[in-house]
NUKOLKE-850082 format. One record per residue (C-alpha): residue number from 1; x, y, z. Coordinates in steps of 0.001 Angstrom, whole numbers. Layout:
// residues N
[NUM; [X; Y; Z]],
...
// end
This chain:
// residues 186
[1; [0; 0; 0]],
[2; [1379; 3393; -972]],
[3; [1478; 5952; 1768]],
[4; [658; 9539; 833]],
[5; [3192; 11906; 2370]],
[6; [2635; 15607; 3012]],
[7; [5336; 16404; 500]],
[8; [3792; 14361; -2339]],
[9; [341; 15740; -1490]],
[10; [1687; 19308; -1592]],
[11; [3502; 18738; -4886]],
[12; [392; 17204; -6460]],
[13; [-1682; 20145; -5258]],
[14; [783; 22668; -6650]],
[15; [881; 20897; -9986]],
[16; [-2918; 21242; -10180]],
[17; [-2978; 24964; -9274]],
[18; [-2722; 26364; -12811]],
[19; [-5563; 24162; -14033]],
[20; [-7730; 25035; -11049]],
[21; [-7018; 28741; -11400]],
[22; [-7839; 28583; -15090]],
[23; [-11144; 26847; -14420]],
[24; [-12206; 29435; -11888]],
[25; [-11805; 32199; -14503]],
[26; [-13426; 30263; -17317]],
[27; [-10180; 30174; -19289]],
[28; [-10611; 26486; -20004]],
[29; [-13723; 27053; -22098]],
[30; [-13619; 25190; -25386]],
[31; [-16372; 27175; -27091]],
[32; [-14939; 29151; -30032]],
[33; [-17454; 31953; -29508]],
[34; [-16302; 32410; -25896]],
[35; [-12628; 32469; -26898]],
[36; [-13389; 34944; -29709]],
[37; [-15340; 37216; -27322]],
[38; [-12398; 37257; -24906]],
[39; [-9976; 37927; -27752]],
[40; [-12131; 40843; -28991]],
[41; [-12259; 42327; -25466]],
[42; [-8484; 41912; -25029]],
[43; [-7724; 43662; -28328]],
[44; [-10120; 46513; -27507]],
[45; [-8525; 46940; -24060]],
[46; [-5008; 46876; -25527]],
[47; [-5872; 49454; -28215]],
[48; [-7477; 51717; -25592]],
[49; [-4693; 51470; -23011]],
[50; [-1785; 51293; -25484]],
[51; [-2855; 53135; -28668]],
[52; [611; 52580; -30172]],
[53; [-322; 48916; -30665]],
[54; [-2680; 49931; -33478]],
[55; [408; 50634; -35613]],
[56; [1877; 47218; -34778]],
[57; [-1441; 45592; -35645]],
[58; [-1675; 47388; -38991]],
[59; [1894; 46341; -39915]],
[60; [1628; 42742; -38728]],
[61; [851; 39674; -40816]],
[62; [-1113; 38206; -37917]],
[63; [-1655; 38359; -34157]],
[64; [-1764; 35603; -31533]],
[65; [-4029; 36905; -28756]],
[66; [-4010; 35209; -25344]],
[67; [-6650; 36951; -23180]],
[68; [-5546; 35385; -19882]],
[69; [-2534; 33294; -18955]],
[70; [-2729; 31982; -15398]],
[71; [536; 30979; -13717]],
[72; [1141; 29629; -10238]],
[73; [4053; 28046; -8474]],
[74; [5757; 27136; -5263]],
[75; [8976; 25433; -6299]],
[76; [7028; 23580; -9012]],
[77; [4907; 25776; -11235]],
[78; [3018; 26040; -14431]],
[79; [781; 28180; -16549]],
[80; [-2088; 27815; -18984]],
[81; [-4321; 29864; -21267]],
[82; [-6333; 29726; -24491]],
[83; [-6496; 32189; -27328]],
[84; [-6831; 32723; -31042]],
[85; [-4654; 33515; -34028]],
[86; [-6055; 36408; -36029]],
[87; [-5073; 37111; -39636]],
[88; [-6685; 40059; -41377]],
[89; [-8921; 40585; -38338]],
[90; [-10452; 37091; -38544]],
[91; [-9768; 34064; -36344]],
[92; [-7975; 31344; -38319]],
[93; [-6953; 28958; -35497]],
[94; [-7297; 28442; -31748]],
[95; [-4304; 27740; -29500]],
[96; [-3451; 26818; -25954]],
[97; [-345; 28110; -24196]],
[98; [1286; 25980; -21500]],
[99; [4331; 26187; -19289]],
[100; [5818; 23966; -16611]],
[101; [8886; 24771; -14555]],
[102; [10793; 23943; -11414]],
[103; [12905; 26387; -9455]],
[104; [12882; 29234; -7017]],
[105; [9367; 30647; -7366]],
[106; [6380; 31521; -5235]],
[107; [2981; 32989; -6034]],
[108; [429; 33290; -8789]],
[109; [-345; 35790; -11507]],
[110; [-2493; 36394; -14535]],
[111; [-1718; 38464; -17596]],
[112; [-2700; 38933; -21219]],
[113; [-392; 39027; -24178]],
[114; [-423; 39510; -27908]],
[115; [2239; 38256; -30301]],
[116; [2495; 40374; -33445]],
[117; [3966; 38420; -36357]],
[118; [5731; 41175; -38255]],
[119; [6692; 39053; -41261]],
[120; [4763; 36544; -43313]],
[121; [7621; 34077; -42786]],
[122; [7331; 34319; -38978]],
[123; [3566; 33788; -39198]],
[124; [3935; 30760; -41488]],
[125; [6642; 29230; -39270]],
[126; [4265; 29570; -36318]],
[127; [1324; 28031; -38194]],
[128; [3348; 25111; -39605]],
[129; [4904; 24095; -36286]],
[130; [3531; 21237; -34189]],
[131; [4150; 23277; -31057]],
[132; [5827; 26682; -31159]],
[133; [7790; 27823; -28113]],
[134; [8389; 31489; -27390]],
[135; [12103; 32129; -27088]],
[136; [14713; 34838; -27016]],
[137; [13742; 35667; -30630]],
[138; [10663; 37474; -29333]],
[139; [11120; 41243; -28958]],
[140; [9188; 42675; -25989]],
[141; [7540; 46010; -26689]],
[142; [6597; 46612; -23031]],
[143; [5570; 44631; -19993]],
[144; [3064; 46784; -18119]],
[145; [5413; 48293; -15541]],
[146; [4901; 51868; -16597]],
[147; [6974; 51640; -19762]],
[148; [5736; 53230; -22936]],
[149; [5635; 51174; -26101]],
[150; [9074; 51217; -27679]],
[151; [8836; 52057; -31351]],
[152; [12500; 51486; -32024]],
[153; [14011; 50255; -35249]],
[154; [14701; 46862; -33645]],
[155; [11062; 46501; -32665]],
[156; [9814; 47335; -36138]],
[157; [12128; 44827; -37853]],
[158; [11791; 41969; -35350]],
[159; [9919; 38963; -36752]],
[160; [7771; 38638; -33587]],
[161; [6879; 41424; -31156]],
[162; [5241; 40556; -27824]],
[163; [3060; 42926; -25851]],
[164; [2423; 41719; -22281]],
[165; [-125; 43645; -20202]],
[166; [-2829; 43446; -17550]],
[167; [-637; 41740; -14979]],
[168; [-2303; 40895; -11670]],
[169; [-1088; 38665; -8889]],
[170; [1683; 38034; -6438]],
[171; [4510; 36927; -8748]],
[172; [7041; 39366; -10105]],
[173; [7554; 39699; -13830]],
[174; [5906; 38036; -16773]],
[175; [7915; 36510; -19562]],
[176; [6853; 34392; -22502]],
[177; [10092; 32427; -22719]],
[178; [9365; 28754; -22289]],
[179; [5673; 29184; -23096]],
[180; [4584; 26598; -25687]],
[181; [1713; 27262; -28083]],
[182; [-243; 24309; -29450]],
[183; [-3128; 24379; -31926]],
[184; [-6378; 23152; -30392]],
[185; [-9654; 22096; -31873]],
[186; [-12356; 23837; -29846]],
// end
């Protein structure tokens, strides 16, 4: 008979936190209309709060919009969210974003982000991949800590520009590195 220790119980509970947090906010909804409504609201909020993103949107070949990513961790952590890829203003695919990690961490947070694919090649590489992972190739425009959108030359020529905003929670910093995007069938 296997004995359940406090440590294994705690680790199992922590591993389930991101999924539980996502369920409580309705992020796990599979209905395309619900995902699209959240994506529309996220884009409207971003355009209102950061009007400079309208220029990025107009220049981009497509946008991956993740309305809410929920992350939690205490030594072991993870994150999850659902969103949509928009090309020409229309949804072409739905994606989930997941992350798992181990290390010095404590707390939980939620945030929204939009990836602007600034070249057709970057967009096609994303769409053709079985699971695309955000990496150091992503240029961050701002991360909601009072910075203004950087409209530098490097931002305008980067293949992928990330805008992270709406952070809430008890963890410091939001990064997309290590976040894996996978196409889902709602």
